VEXMIMI-366258 format. One record per atom (N, C-alpha, C): residue number from 1; residue in three letters; atom name; x, y, z. Coordinates in steps of 0.2 Angstrom, whole numbers, plus 5000, padded with zeros to 4 digits. Layout:
REM VEXMIMI-366258
nr,rest,atom,u,v,w
NUM,Ala,CA,X,Y,Z
...
This chain:
REM VEXMIMI-366258
nr,rest,atom,u,v,w
1,Met,N,5250,5075,4254
1,Met,CA,5244,5073,4257
1,Met,C,5245,5066,4260
2,Leu,N,5249,5063,4258
2,Leu,CA,5251,5057,4261
2,Leu,C,5254,5058,4268
3,Thr,N,5257,5063,4269
3,Thr,CA,5260,5064,4275
3,Thr,C,5254,5066,4280
4,Ile,N,5249,5069,4278
4,Ile,CA,5244,5071,4282
4,Ile,C,5240,5065,4284
5,Val,N,5239,5061,4279
5,Val,CA,5236,5054,4281
5,Val,C,5240,5050,4285
6,Glu,N,5247,5050,4284
6,Glu,CA,5251,5046,4288
6,Glu,C,5251,5049,4295
7,Glu,N,5251,5056,4295
7,Glu,CA,5251,5059,4302
7,Glu,C,5244,5057,4305
8,Glu,N,5239,5057,4301
8,Glu,CA,5233,5055,4304
8,Glu,C,5232,5048,4306
9,Ile,N,5236,5044,4302
9,Ile,CA,5236,5037,4304
9,Ile,C,5240,5036,4310
10,Val,N,5245,5039,4311
10,Val,CA,5249,5039,4317
10,Val,C,5245,5041,4323
11,Ala,N,5242,5047,4321
11,Ala,CA,5238,5050,4327
11,Ala,C,5232,5045,4329
12,Cys,N,5229,5042,4323
12,Cys,CA,5224,5037,4325
12,Cys,C,5227,5031,4328
13,Asn,N,5233,5029,4326
13,Asn,CA,5236,5023,4330
13,Asn,C,5238,5025,4337
14,Lys,N,5240,5031,4338
14,Lys,CA,5241,5033,4345
14,Lys,C,5235,5033,4349
15,Leu,N,5230,5036,4345
15,Leu,CA,5223,5036,4348
15,Leu,C,5221,5029,4350
16,Leu,N,5222,5025,4345
16,Leu,CA,5220,5018,4346
16,Leu,C,5224,5015,4351
17,Asp,N,5230,5016,4352
17,Asp,CA,5234,5014,4357
17,Asp,C,5232,5016,4364
18,Glu,N,5230,5023,4364
18,Glu,CA,5227,5026,4370
18,Glu,C,5221,5023,4371
19,Val,N,5216,5022,4367
19,Val,CA,5210,5018,4368
19,Val,C,5211,5011,4371
20,Ile,N,5216,5008,4367
20,Ile,CA,5217,5001,4370
20,Ile,C,5220,5001,4377
21,Asn,N,5224,5006,4378
21,Asn,CA,5227,5007,4384
21,Asn,C,5222,5008,4389
22,Gln,N,5217,5013,4388
22,Gln,CA,5212,5015,4392
22,Gln,C,5207,5009,4393
23,Arg,N,5206,5005,4387
23,Arg,CA,5202,4999,4388
23,Arg,C,5205,4994,4392
24,Asn,N,5211,4993,4392
24,Asn,CA,5215,4988,4396
24,Asn,C,5214,4991,4404
25,Lys,N,5215,4997,4404
25,Lys,CA,5215,5000,4411
25,Lys,C,5208,4999,4414
26,Thr,N,5203,5000,4409
26,Thr,CA,5196,4999,4411
26,Thr,C,5194,4992,4413
27,Glu,N,5197,4988,4409
27,Glu,CA,5196,4980,4410
27,Glu,C,5199,4978,4416
28,Lys,N,5205,4981,4417
28,Lys,CA,5208,4980,4423
28,Lys,C,5205,4983,4429
29,Ala,N,5202,4989,4429
29,Ala,CA,5198,4992,4434
29,Ala,C,5192,4988,4435
30,Asn,N,5188,4986,4429
30,Asn,CA,5182,4982,4430
30,Asn,C,5184,4975,4433
31,Lys,N,5190,4972,4431
31,Lys,CA,5192,4966,4435
31,Lys,C,5193,4967,4442
32,Asp,N,5197,4972,4443
32,Asp,CA,5198,4974,4450
32,Asp,C,5192,4976,4454
33,Phe,N,5187,4979,4451
33,Phe,CA,5180,4981,4454
33,Phe,C,5177,4974,4455
34,Arg,N,5177,4970,4450
34,Arg,CA,5173,4963,4451
34,Arg,C,5176,4959,4457
35,Asp,N,5183,4959,4457
35,Asp,CA,5187,4956,4462
35,Asp,C,5185,4959,4469
36,Ile,N,5185,4966,4469
36,Ile,CA,5183,4969,4475
36,Ile,C,5176,4968,4477
37,Gln,N,5171,4968,4472
37,Gln,CA,5164,4966,4473
37,Gln,C,5164,4959,4476
38,Ala,N,5167,4954,4472
38,Ala,CA,5167,4947,4475
38,Ala,C,5170,4947,4482
39,Glu,N,5175,4950,4483
39,Glu,CA,5178,4951,4490
39,Glu,C,5173,4954,4495
40,Val,N,5170,4959,4493
40,Val,CA,5165,4962,4497
40,Val,C,5159,4957,4498
41,Glu,N,5157,4954,4493
41,Glu,CA,5151,4949,4493
41,Glu,C,5154,4943,4498
42,Asn,N,5160,4941,4497
42,Asn,CA,5162,4936,4501
42,Asn,C,5163,4938,4509
43,Lys,N,5165,4945,4509
43,Lys,CA,5165,4947,4516
43,Lys,C,5158,4948,4519
44,Arg,N,5153,4950,4515
44,Arg,CA,5146,4951,4517
44,Arg,C,5144,4944,4519
45,Gln,N,5145,4939,4514
45,Gln,CA,5143,4932,4516
45,Gln,C,5146,4930,4523
46,Phe,N,5153,4931,4523
46,Phe,CA,5156,4929,4529
46,Phe,C,5153,4933,4535
47,Ser,N,5151,4940,4534
47,Ser,CA,5148,4944,4539
47,Ser,C,5141,4941,4541
48,Arg,N,5137,4939,4536
48,Arg,CA,5131,4936,4537
48,Arg,C,5132,4929,4541
49,Glu,N,5137,4925,4539
49,Glu,CA,5138,4919,4543
49,Glu,C,5140,4920,4550
50,Leu,N,5145,4925,4551
50,Leu,CA,5147,4927,4557
50,Leu,C,5141,4930,4561
51,Leu,N,5136,4934,4558
51,Leu,CA,5130,4936,4562
51,Leu,C,5126,4930,4564
52,Lys,N,5125,4925,4559
52,Lys,CA,5121,4920,4561
52,Lys,C,5124,4916,4567
53,Lys,N,5131,4915,4566
53,Lys,CA,5135,4911,4572
53,Lys,C,5134,4915,4578
54,Glu,N,5135,4922,4577
54,Glu,CA,5134,4926,4583
54,Glu,C,5127,4926,4586
55,Gln,N,5122,4925,4582
55,Gln,CA,5115,4925,4585
55,Gln,C,5115,4918,4588
56,Ile,N,5117,4913,4585
56,Ile,CA,5117,4906,4588
56,Ile,C,5121,4906,4594
57,Ile,N,5127,4908,4594
57,Ile,CA,5131,4909,4600
57,Ile,C,5127,4913,4606
58,Ser,N,5124,4918,4603
58,Ser,CA,5120,4923,4608
58,Ser,C,5115,4919,4611
59,Arg,N,5111,4915,4607
59,Arg,CA,5105,4911,4610
59,Arg,C,5108,4905,4614
60,Gln,N,5114,4902,4612
60,Gln,CA,5117,4897,4616
60,Gln,C,5119,4900,4623
61,Lys,N,5122,4906,4622
61,Lys,CA,5125,4910,4628
61,Lys,C,5119,4911,4633
62,Gln,N,5113,4914,4630
62,Gln,CA,5107,4915,4634
62,Gln,C,5105,4909,4637
63,Ser,N,5104,4904,4633
63,Ser,CA,5102,4897,4636
63,Ser,C,5106,4895,4642
64,Leu,N,5113,4895,4640
64,Leu,CA,5118,4893,4646
64,Leu,C,5117,4897,4652
65,Glu,N,5116,4904,4651
65,Glu,CA,5116,4908,4656
65,Glu,C,5109,4907,4660
66,Glu,N,5104,4905,4657
66,Glu,CA,5098,4903,4660
66,Glu,C,5099,4897,4664
67,Arg,N,5102,4892,4661
67,Arg,CA,5103,4886,4664
67,Arg,C,5108,4887,4670
68,Thr,N,5113,4891,4669
68,Thr,CA,5117,4892,4674
68,Thr,C,5114,4895,4680
69,Gln,N,5109,4900,4679
69,Gln,CA,5105,4903,4684
69,Gln,C,5101,4898,4687
70,Arg,N,5098,4894,4683
70,Arg,CA,5093,4889,4687
70,Arg,C,5098,4884,4691
71,Leu,N,5103,4882,4688
71,Leu,CA,5108,4878,4692
71,Leu,C,5110,4882,4699
72,Arg,N,5112,4888,4698
72,Arg,CA,5114,4892,4704
72,Arg,C,5108,4892,4709
73,Glu,N,5102,4894,4707
73,Glu,CA,5096,4894,4711
73,Glu,C,5095,4887,4714
74,Lys,N,5096,4882,4710
74,Lys,CA,5095,4875,4713
74,Lys,C,5100,4874,4718
75,His,N,5107,4875,4717
75,His,CA,5112,4875,4721
75,His,C,5111,4879,4728
76,Lys,N,5109,4885,4727
76,Lys,CA,5107,4889,4732
76,Lys,C,5102,4886,4737
77,Gln,N,5097,4883,4734
77,Gln,CA,5091,4880,4737
77,Gln,C,5094,4874,4741
78,Arg,N,5098,4870,4737
78,Arg,CA,5101,4864,4740
78,Arg,C,5105,4866,4746
79,Met,N,5109,4871,4745
79,Met,CA,5114,4873,4751
79,Met,C,5110,4876,4757
80,Ser,N,5104,4879,4755
80,Ser,CA,5100,4882,4761
80,Ser,C,5097,4876,4764
81,Glu,N,5094,4871,4760
81,Glu,CA,5092,4865,4764
81,Glu,C,5097,4861,4767
82,Ala,N,5103,4860,4765
82,Ala,CA,5108,4857,4768
82,Ala,C,5110,4861,4774
83,Glu,N,5110,4867,4774
83,Glu,CA,5112,4871,4780
83,Glu,C,5107,4870,4785
84,Lys,N,5100,4870,4783
84,Lys,CA,5095,4869,4788
84,Lys,C,5096,4862,4791
85,Lys,N,5097,4857,4787
85,Lys,CA,5098,4850,4790
85,Lys,C,5104,4850,4794
86,Tyr,N,5109,4854,4792
86,Tyr,CA,5115,4854,4796
86,Tyr,C,5114,4857,4803
87,Thr,N,5110,4863,4803
87,Thr,CA,5108,4866,4809
87,Thr,C,5104,4861,4813
88,Ala,N,5099,4858,4810
88,Ala,CA,5095,4854,4814
88,Ala,C,5099,4848,4817
89,Leu,N,5103,4845,4813
89,Leu,CA,5107,4839,4815
89,Leu,C,5112,4842,4821
90,Gln,N,5115,4848,4820
90,Gln,CA,5119,4851,4825
90,Gln,C,5115,4851,4832
91,Ala,N,5109,4854,4831
91,Ala,CA,5105,4855,4837
91,Ala,C,5104,4848,4840
92,Glu,N,5102,4843,4836
92,Glu,CA,5100,4836,4839
92,Glu,C,5107,4833,4842
93,Tyr,N,5112,4834,4839
93,Tyr,CA,5119,4832,4841
93,Tyr,C,5120,4835,4848
94,Glu,N,5119,4841,4849
94,Glu,CA,5120,4845,4855
94,Glu,C,5116,4842,4860
95,Gln,N,5109,4841,4858
95,Gln,CA,5104,4838,4863
95,Gln,C,5106,4831,4865
96,Ile,N,5109,4827,4860
96,Ile,CA,5111,4821,4862
96,Ile,C,5117,4821,4867
97,Leu,N,5122,4825,4865
97,Leu,CA,5127,4826,4870
97,Leu,C,5125,4828,4877
98,Glu,N,5120,4833,4877
98,Glu,CA,5118,4835,4884
98,Glu,C,5115,4829,4887
99,Glu,N,5110,4825,4884
99,Glu,CA,5107,4819,4887
99,Glu,C,5113,4814,4889
100,Arg,N,5118,4813,4884
100,Arg,CA,5123,4809,4886
100,Arg,C,5127,4811,4893
101,Lys,N,5128,4817,4893
101,Lys,CA,5131,4820,4899
101,Lys,C,5127,4818,4905
102,Glu,N,5120,4820,4904
102,Glu,CA,5115,4818,4910
102,Glu,C,5115,4811,4912
103,Ile,N,5115,4807,4907
103,Ile,CA,5115,4800,4908
103,Ile,C,5122,4797,4911
104,Glu,N,5127,4800,4909
104,Glu,CA,5134,4798,4912
104,Glu,C,5134,4801,4919
105,Lys,N,5131,4807,4920
105,Lys,CA,5131,4809,4927
105,Lys,C,5127,4805,4932
106,Lys,N,5121,4803,4929
106,Lys,CA,5116,4799,4932
106,Lys,C,5119,4792,4934
107,Ala,N,5123,4789,4929
107,Ala,CA,5126,4783,4929
107,Ala,C,5132,4783,4935
108,Ala,N,5136,4789,4935
108,Ala,CA,5141,4790,4940
108,Ala,C,5138,4790,4947
109,Asp,N,5132,4794,4947
109,Asp,CA,5129,4795,4954
109,Asp,C,5126,4788,4956
110,Glu,N,5123,4784,4951
110,Glu,CA,5121,4777,4953
110,Glu,C,5126,4773,4955
111,Lys,N,5132,4773,4952
111,Lys,CA,5138,4769,4953
111,Lys,C,5140,4771,4960
112,Thr,N,5140,4778,4962
112,Thr,CA,5142,4780,4968
112,Thr,C,5138,4777,4974
113,Ile,N,5131,4778,4972
113,Ile,CA,5126,4775,4977
113,Ile,C,5127,4767,4978
114,Tyr,N,5128,4764,4972
114,Tyr,CA,5129,4757,4972
114,Tyr,C,5135,4755,4976
115,Asn,N,5141,4759,4975
115,Asn,CA,5147,4758,4979
115,Asn,C,5146,4759,4986
116,Glu,N,5142,4765,4988
116,Glu,CA,5141,4766,4995
116,Glu,C,5137,4761,4998
117,Thr,N,5132,4758,4994
117,Thr,CA,5127,4753,4996
117,Thr,C,5131,4747,4998
118,Leu,N,5136,4745,4993
118,Leu,CA,5140,4739,4994
118,Leu,C,5144,4740,5001
119,Thr,N,5147,4746,5001
119,Thr,CA,5151,4747,5007
119,Thr,C,5147,4747,5014
120,Lys,N,5141,4750,5013
120,Lys,CA,5136,4749,5019
120,Lys,C,5134,4742,5021
121,Cys,N,5133,4739,5015
121,Cys,CA,5131,4732,5016
121,Cys,C,5137,4728,5019
122,Ala,N,5143,4729,5016
122,Ala,CA,5149,4725,5019
122,Ala,C,5149,4727,5027
123,Asp,N,5149,4734,5028
123,Asp,CA,5149,4736,5035
123,Asp,C,5144,4733,5039
124,Leu,N,5138,4733,5037
124,Leu,CA,5132,4730,5040
124,Leu,C,5133,4722,5041
125,Val,N,5136,4719,5036
125,Val,CA,5137,4711,5037
125,Val,C,5143,4710,5042
126,Gln,N,5148,4715,5042
126,Gln,CA,5153,4714,5047
126,Gln,C,5151,4716,5054
127,Ala,N,5147,4721,5054
127,Ala,CA,5144,4723,5061
127,Ala,C,5139,4717,5063
128,Trp,N,5135,4714,5058
128,Trp,CA,5131,4709,5060
128,Trp,C,5134,4703,5062
129,Asn,N,5140,4701,5059
129,Asn,CA,5144,4695,5060
129,Asn,C,5147,4697,5067
130,Lys,N,5150,4703,5068
130,Lys,CA,5153,4704,5075
130,Lys,C,5147,4704,5080
131,Glu,N,5141,4707,5079
131,Glu,CA,5136,4706,5084
131,Glu,C,5134,4699,5085
132,Lys,N,5133,4695,5080
132,Lys,CA,5131,4688,5080
132,Lys,C,5137,4684,5084
133,Ser,N,5143,4686,5083
133,Ser,CA,5148,4683,5087
133,Ser,C,5148,4685,5094
134,Glu,N,5146,4691,5095
134,Glu,CA,5146,4693,5102
134,Glu,C,5140,4690,5106
135,Ile,N,5134,4690,5102
135,Ile,CA,5128,4686,5104
135,Ile,C,5129,4679,5106
136,Glu,N,5133,4676,5101
136,Glu,CA,5134,4669,5102
136,Glu,C,5139,4668,5108
137,Ser,N,5144,4672,5109
137,Ser,CA,5148,4672,5114
137,Ser,C,5144,4673,5121
138,Glu,N,5139,4678,5121
138,Glu,CA,5135,4679,5127
138,Glu,C,5131,4673,5128
139,Tyr,N,5128,4670,5122
139,Tyr,CA,5123,4665,5123
139,Tyr,C,5127,4659,5126
140,Lys,N,5133,4658,5124
140,Lys,CA,5137,4652,5126
140,Lys,C,5139,4653,5134
141,Ala,N,5141,4660,5135
141,Ala,CA,5142,4661,5142
141,Ala,C,5136,4660,5146
142,Met,N,5130,4663,5144
142,Met,CA,5124,4662,5148
142,Met,C,5122,4654,5148
143,Lys,N,5123,4651,5143
143,Lys,CA,5122,4644,5143
143,Lys,C,5126,4640,5148
144,Asp,N,5133,4642,5148
144,Asp,CA,5137,4639,5153
144,Asp,C,5135,4641,5160
145,Arg,N,5133,4648,5161
145,Arg,CA,5131,4650,5167
145,Arg,C,5125,4646,5170
146,Ile,N,5120,4645,5165
146,Ile,CA,5114,4642,5166
146,Ile,C,5116,4634,5168
147,Glu,N,5120,4631,5164
147,Glu,CA,5123,4625,5166
147,Glu,C,5126,4624,5173
148,Gly,N,5129,4630,5174
148,Gly,CA,5132,4630,5181
148,Gly,C,5127,4631,5186
149,Tyr,N,5122,4635,5185
149,Tyr,CA,5116,4635,5189
149,Tyr,C,5112,4629,5190
150,His,N,5112,4625,5184
150,His,CA,5108,4619,5185
150,His,C,5112,4614,5189
151,Gln,N,5119,4614,5188
151,Gln,CA,5123,4610,5192
151,Gln,C,5122,4612,5199
152,Glu,N,5122,4618,5201
152,Glu,CA,5122,4620,5208
152,Glu,C,5115,4618,5210
153,Ile,N,5110,4619,5206
153,Ile,CA,5103,4617,5209
153,Ile,C,5103,4610,5210
154,Arg,N,5106,4606,5205
154,Arg,CA,5106,4599,5206
154,Arg,C,5110,4597,5212
155,Leu,N,5115,4600,5213
155,Leu,CA,5119,4599,5219
155,Leu,C,5115,4601,5225
156,Thr,N,5112,4606,5225
156,Thr,CA,5108,4609,5230
156,Thr,C,5103,4604,5232
157,Leu,N,5099,4602,5226
157,Leu,CA,5094,4597,5227
157,Leu,C,5096,4590,5230
158,Glu,N,5102,4588,5228
158,Glu,CA,5105,4582,5230
158,Glu,C,5106,4583,5238
159,Val,N,5109,4589,5239
159,Val,CA,5111,4590,5246
159,Val,C,5105,4590,5250
160,Gln,N,5099,4594,5248
160,Gln,CA,5093,4594,5251
160,Gln,C,5090,4587,5252
161,Lys,N,5090,4583,5247
161,Lys,CA,5088,4577,5247
161,Lys,C,5091,4573,5252
162,Ile,N,5098,4573,5252
162,Ile,CA,5102,4570,5257
162,Ile,C,5099,4572,5264
163,His,N,5099,4579,5265
163,His,CA,5096,4581,5271
163,His,C,5090,4579,5273
164,Leu,N,5085,4579,5268
164,Leu,CA,5079,4576,5269
164,Leu,C,5079,4569,5271
165,Val,N,5082,4565,5268
165,Val,CA,5083,4558,5269
165,Val,C,5086,4557,5276
166,Arg,N,5091,4561,5278
166,Arg,CA,5093,4560,5284
166,Arg,C,5088,4562,5289
167,Gln,N,5085,4567,5288
167,Gln,CA,5080,4570,5293
167,Gln,C,5074,4565,5293
168,Tyr,N,5073,4562,5288
168,Tyr,CA,5067,4557,5288
168,Tyr,C,5070,4551,5292
169,Lys,N,5076,4549,5291
169,Lys,CA,5079,4543,5294
169,Lys,C,5079,4545,5302
170,Cys,N,5081,4551,5303
170,Cys,CA,5082,4553,5310
170,Cys,C,5075,4553,5313
171,Thr,N,5070,4555,5310
171,Thr,CA,5063,4555,5313
171,Thr,C,5060,4548,5313
172,Glu,N,5062,4544,5311
172,Glu,CA,5059,4537,5311
172,Glu,C,5062,4534,5317
């Protein structure tokens, strides 16, 4: 009987070892399960944090995209205004260049007229001086001729006076 009891004790010990072994496996499995659950919870927490960060980044991205869009529109508007100003300034510049060309042409024409007038004045002064010189020469020649005529008349009058005086003396 003892052998049966011993066998049963050995069987119980085996069973107990098996139970302990199973219990250890179960505890290890539970520990692994808890570790996995903790890891899953950590990953869920990390995932939630990532989701929050993603939402924050998404909002920031949307905000930045809106800001970028506003800046692009502002830039586009400024470029359009600058282009209009440039076009207006270009037109004004071309008009000023055209006016400048006209003024330069007018100045050149006036300078030509001025030079022609100076030349004509110089020619007129030269002609006037020549004519004056000729007139003065003629005047002097006429004056000399008139003087000559006066001399002749005086001489003639003297001669006539002498003739008259002689005639008068002769008649007396």
